[in-house]
Structure formats: C-alpha cells, structure tokens
Backbone bond lengths (Angstrom), bond angles and torsions (degrees), N, CA, C in turn:
res aa  C-N    CA-C-N  psi(-1)  N-CA   C-N-CA  omega(-1)  CA-C   N-CA-C  phi
1 X - - - 1.426 - - 1.533 109.70 -
2 X 1.353 119.46 10.89 1.424 119.89 178.80 1.480 115.10 -58.96
3 X 1.350 119.06 -19.77 1.505 122.69 -178.67 1.530 108.96 -62.96
4 X 1.344 116.56 -32.28 1.511 116.40 -178.99 1.468 117.33 -92.35
5 X 1.337 117.27 -1.29 1.491 119.84 -172.93 1.541 109.93 -76.60
6 X 1.361 115.95 130.34 1.415 124.34 167.42 1.514 113.11 66.17
7 X 1.332 121.94 45.99 1.399 122.24 -173.87 1.566 112.08 -108.38
8 X 1.323 117.36 26.99 1.379 116.04 177.16 1.498 112.70 -148.67
9 X 1.343 113.71 165.14 1.420 116.83 173.83 1.512 110.82 -127.78
10 X 1.332 120.53 -58.04 1.398 123.50 176.98 1.488 111.79 -120.81
11 X 1.315 121.58 92.66 1.451 123.14 -174.63 1.521 110.78 -70.53
12 X 1.273 116.59 151.13 1.461 121.84 178.14 1.504 106.00 -126.60
13 X 1.351 116.09 137.47 1.482 120.94 -178.43 1.569 106.25 -76.82
14 X 1.317 114.13 137.79 1.444 121.47 179.78 1.533 109.23 -105.71
15 X 1.334 116.68 137.87 1.482 117.59 -175.96 1.515 109.96 -63.01
16 X 1.375 112.30 148.54 1.472 118.85 -177.74 1.508 108.89 -64.42
17 X 1.336 117.84 -36.48 1.443 121.48 178.85 1.517 112.71 -62.32
18 X 1.311 115.51 -46.24 1.494 120.62 179.29 1.537 110.53 -61.90
19 X 1.331 116.46 -46.25 1.460 119.94 -179.09 1.544 111.22 -64.64
20 X 1.341 116.64 -39.40 1.479 118.77 177.84 1.505 110.88 -67.66
21 X 1.276 118.27 -35.03 1.498 119.03 177.06 1.484 112.26 -67.86
22 X 1.399 114.81 -43.68 1.495 118.14 -177.24 1.535 112.48 -72.89
23 X 1.390 119.26 -38.66 1.400 122.08 -172.35 1.478 116.44 -118.68
24 X 1.301 115.69 13.77 1.480 120.57 179.45 1.496 115.74 -58.07
25 X 1.371 117.81 -24.24 1.418 122.24 176.51 1.478 116.14 -68.06
26 X 1.329 118.00 -21.04 1.452 121.30 -178.94 1.516 113.43 -99.85
27 X 1.413 114.62 -3.24 1.454 118.92 174.98 1.501 111.78 -83.38
28 X 1.334 113.85 144.97 1.503 116.14 177.12 1.527 111.05 -93.73
29 X 1.279 114.94 170.53 1.437 121.90 -178.09 1.529 110.29 -56.09
30 X 1.315 119.03 128.22 1.441 123.77 -179.84 1.506 114.36 81.99
31 X 1.330 115.76 1.95 1.452 116.34 175.62 1.536 111.97 -95.84
32 X 1.326 115.65 141.81 1.440 121.22 179.27 1.549 110.48 -140.04
33 X 1.318 118.00 155.86 1.439 124.22 -177.27 1.528 108.39 -84.59
34 X 1.316 117.36 131.34 1.423 121.97 178.50 1.501 110.33 -97.76
35 X 1.291 118.99 -42.07 1.523 124.94 179.60 1.557 105.36 -148.94
36 X 1.316 113.95 153.97 1.431 117.82 174.90 1.560 108.89 -152.96
37 X 1.351 117.68 138.68 1.436 122.99 -178.25 1.502 109.43 -131.66
38 X 1.338 114.70 140.27 1.470 121.71 170.75 1.546 105.67 -92.04
39 X 1.306 113.72 123.03 1.456 122.31 178.99 1.570 109.94 -115.50
40 X 1.284 116.00 97.14 1.466 118.64 -171.93 1.538 106.37 55.65
41 X 1.291 121.00 -125.12 1.445 125.36 -178.40 1.499 110.71 -87.49
42 X 1.311 118.48 -2.16 1.500 120.67 -174.94 1.519 112.00 -109.80
43 X 1.337 115.92 173.88 1.509 120.18 -179.24 1.519 108.61 -131.35
44 X 1.324 117.50 149.62 1.417 128.18 -179.97 1.548 104.70 -127.83
45 X 1.317 116.52 103.75 1.461 123.13 -173.71 1.529 111.44 -112.83
46 X 1.316 116.85 126.78 1.475 121.49 173.46 1.534 108.76 -106.89
47 X 1.252 115.96 121.44 1.533 119.58 175.19 1.511 106.96 -109.18
48 X 1.321 117.00 -178.48 1.449 123.78 173.59 1.494 110.71 -74.25
49 X 1.317 122.82 -7.37 1.400 124.37 -177.04 1.555 113.68 -121.27
50 X 1.253 120.64 -24.52 1.470 124.66 -171.39 1.524 113.17 -164.35
51 X 1.318 111.15 168.95 1.513 121.17 169.37 1.564 104.12 -103.37
52 X 1.343 113.91 132.90 1.446 119.88 176.98 1.501 108.17 -118.58
53 X 1.301 115.39 126.68 1.443 122.70 177.23 1.510 106.11 -108.15
54 X 1.376 117.69 126.31 1.453 120.89 178.40 1.525 105.36 -117.57
55 X 1.320 115.16 120.14 1.460 120.43 -174.40 1.527 111.72 -127.52
56 X 1.307 114.38 129.20 1.511 121.09 169.80 1.493 108.53 -73.67
57 X 1.346 114.68 124.87 1.486 118.03 175.90 1.463 111.61 -89.52
58 X 1.331 116.43 170.76 1.443 121.95 179.88 1.486 115.63 -62.74
59 X 1.340 117.30 -26.71 1.467 120.61 -178.19 1.525 111.73 -98.31
60 X 1.327 117.27 30.51 1.523 122.21 171.27 1.532 110.10 67.68
61 X 1.345 116.44 23.37 1.484 118.50 174.64 1.487 107.16 -107.09
62 X 1.335 116.52 167.30 1.470 122.73 -178.53 1.565 106.74 -115.50
63 X 1.322 117.47 130.42 1.479 119.77 176.41 1.526 107.97 -107.97
64 X 1.276 116.07 128.40 1.481 124.40 175.56 1.515 110.70 -106.40
65 X 1.333 115.15 113.23 1.440 118.78 -178.78 1.558 108.00 -112.89
66 X 1.311 113.27 127.08 1.497 117.82 174.47 1.482 109.28 -103.27
67 X 1.317 113.73 135.01 1.437 119.54 174.63 1.581 108.74 -123.28
68 X 1.302 116.46 101.40 1.478 117.29 177.82 1.519 110.88 -60.34
69 X 1.340 118.15 139.28 1.424 121.87 -179.34 1.554 111.74 -54.54
70 X 1.329 113.86 -31.57 1.492 117.53 -177.61 1.547 110.42 -67.84
71 X 1.308 118.14 -18.98 1.492 119.14 178.14 1.565 113.25 -88.25
72 X 1.291 118.79 -1.38 1.392 121.70 179.86 1.534 108.67 -86.72
73 X 1.342 114.33 116.91 1.489 122.75 -176.92 1.564 108.42 -78.20
74 X 1.345 118.16 -49.58 1.457 121.72 -179.63 1.523 105.90 -160.69
75 X 1.317 115.95 165.46 1.484 123.58 178.92 1.501 107.08 -149.70
76 X 1.302 115.55 157.59 1.459 123.09 177.70 1.547 111.90 -143.72
77 X 1.312 112.38 155.72 1.461 119.61 173.16 1.460 104.39 -127.59
78 X 1.399 115.10 125.56 1.449 119.48 -178.63 1.530 107.21 -116.96
79 X 1.327 115.11 123.07 1.492 123.43 -178.13 1.479 110.36 -155.54
80 X 1.308 117.43 179.73 1.467 120.96 -179.22 1.501 107.70 -81.95
81 X 1.239 122.68 -13.19 1.463 123.05 -179.23 1.551 108.22 174.88
82 X 1.304 116.62 173.57 1.465 121.24 -178.80 1.495 113.71 -61.82
83 X 1.254 120.26 -31.45 1.503 124.11 -179.95 1.480 113.19 -90.21
84 X 1.349 119.10 -6.43 1.448 121.70 179.43 1.567 112.18 -68.83
85 X 1.289 114.25 124.89 1.548 121.68 -177.31 1.497 111.45 -84.28
86 X 1.335 117.90 -8.76 1.477 119.11 174.68 1.542 109.65 -102.65
87 X 1.326 113.20 109.95 1.495 116.91 -173.64 1.542 110.06 -141.31
88 X 1.310 114.71 154.61 1.443 121.62 169.50 1.565 106.73 -105.42
89 X 1.290 113.58 133.06 1.441 119.78 175.19 1.511 108.83 -109.74
90 X 1.309 115.24 127.95 1.520 119.18 178.45 1.468 105.80 -120.10
91 X 1.359 114.37 139.52 1.513 120.77 176.54 1.527 107.53 -132.33
92 X 1.334 115.83 122.15 1.486 120.71 175.67 1.505 106.87 -101.72
93 X 1.331 112.85 134.26 1.496 120.91 176.12 1.495 109.68 -99.81
94 X 1.342 114.55 153.11 1.527 119.07 174.28 1.540 108.31 -55.78
95 X 1.268 112.49 143.19 1.495 119.22 177.75 1.531 114.39 66.16
96 X 1.324 120.95 8.26 1.421 123.97 174.82 1.540 110.02 -116.02
97 X 1.346 114.15 138.02 1.479 115.35 -179.90 1.492 112.07 -91.31
98 X 1.328 119.55 -32.07 1.439 122.94 179.89 1.526 113.03 -92.13
99 X 1.301 116.28 138.22 1.479 120.91 179.54 1.533 112.87 -79.02
100 X 1.234 118.56 147.19 1.470 123.70 164.98 1.524 104.28 -72.80
101 X 1.348 119.34 127.16 1.459 121.27 -176.27 1.561 107.22 -124.20
102 X 1.330 111.05 129.51 1.475 117.35 175.37 1.546 109.71 -126.47
103 X 1.294 117.25 137.42 1.466 120.59 175.71 1.534 105.89 -96.90
104 X 1.300 115.49 124.02 1.465 124.29 172.18 1.509 111.26 -105.97
105 X 1.307 120.02 86.90 1.462 121.38 -178.28 1.524 108.09 -94.61
106 X 1.349 113.35 128.43 1.486 118.52 -179.45 1.476 113.19 63.09
107 X 1.286 120.59 34.26 1.451 126.94 178.86 1.516 112.54 -106.49
108 X 1.340 115.01 103.08 1.474 118.24 -178.45 1.504 113.50 -68.07
109 X 1.308 116.78 -13.23 1.489 119.37 -176.72 1.525 112.87 -94.91
110 X 1.324 119.76 11.10 1.493 120.45 -176.21 1.522 110.31 -61.34
111 X 1.294 117.21 -38.13 1.503 117.22 179.88 1.495 112.57 -72.43
112 X 1.307 119.09 -27.45 1.456 120.71 172.25 1.468 111.29 -71.00
113 X 1.306 119.38 -35.12 1.432 120.84 174.22 1.536 111.78 -61.63
114 X 1.308 113.05 -45.37 1.461 120.27 176.71 1.467 111.62 -58.10
115 X 1.331 117.23 -43.56 1.474 124.36 179.17 1.539 109.98 -60.92
116 X 1.370 117.60 -45.16 1.461 119.06 -178.80 1.482 111.44 -66.19
117 X 1.330 117.47 -40.54 1.454 118.97 176.19 1.498 112.83 -60.73
118 X 1.371 113.71 -42.81 1.516 118.50 175.94 1.495 112.12 -60.91
119 X 1.333 117.14 -43.90 1.446 121.63 -178.03 1.500 113.97 -56.83
120 X 1.330 115.06 -40.21 1.464 117.36 -174.51 1.504 116.47 -100.72
121 X 1.407 116.99 -3.46 1.430 118.99 178.12 1.501 114.06 -110.40
122 X 1.339 115.37 -20.95 1.451 115.14 -177.22 1.547 112.66 -90.96
C-alpha cells in the first residue's frame, strides 16, 4: 500500500453531492458517501460500507482501491491534541505489516474521519 502513503499536504473536503455525481457508478445499492476529501490529485472517500482511495497514477490512469471496513485491523490518529487540525492518520489492514499513512494538515474534519472509521470498524 506504499503507493498511497503521504500523498497530501492540505486536504479539502469535497461536497457529498459532487462525490456522488462523480463516483456514483462505483457505489453499490444502499451505499452512500459519509465524507470525502481531495488530497492533492487523489481522493479519500468514506462510505457507509468501505473506504475508497482514488489515486492518479504516473501514466495518467486512475486507480480505485476499495478497503472494506472489515479488513481494517487498527487505525490511529497522531496529533498534538484532540483539537489539533494537523494530524497523521494511519490504517493497518489485516495481513499487511505496513500502515497506510495520510497527513491531514489543517483539516478540521480529522476527528469526524476518526469517528467514521470507529463507527464502521468497532
């Protein structure tokens, strides 16, 4: 999962309507987007069923990676405190030794992301 590590600097939240219009074709029946962030040229989407990572590859293609919440072994948020908007989010998958790591600098929604991951993995 090293491809997705550290690919952002200042994430911006994307409206649920925009994400649903852009990526509605890859959502399954009964699935809806809870939160979505644009991370440089990539996207980090949390639905009620999975985490979707959308990554621009070097050869101008787009890679769509689905991570079912059931495959998340553990996750962590590292920051100076609960209200700190500069945080590192790490997600460990079952059968993977390295964590997926994302830097959320200046992201007021980092605690909401943590809550969504908690909601669907606990």
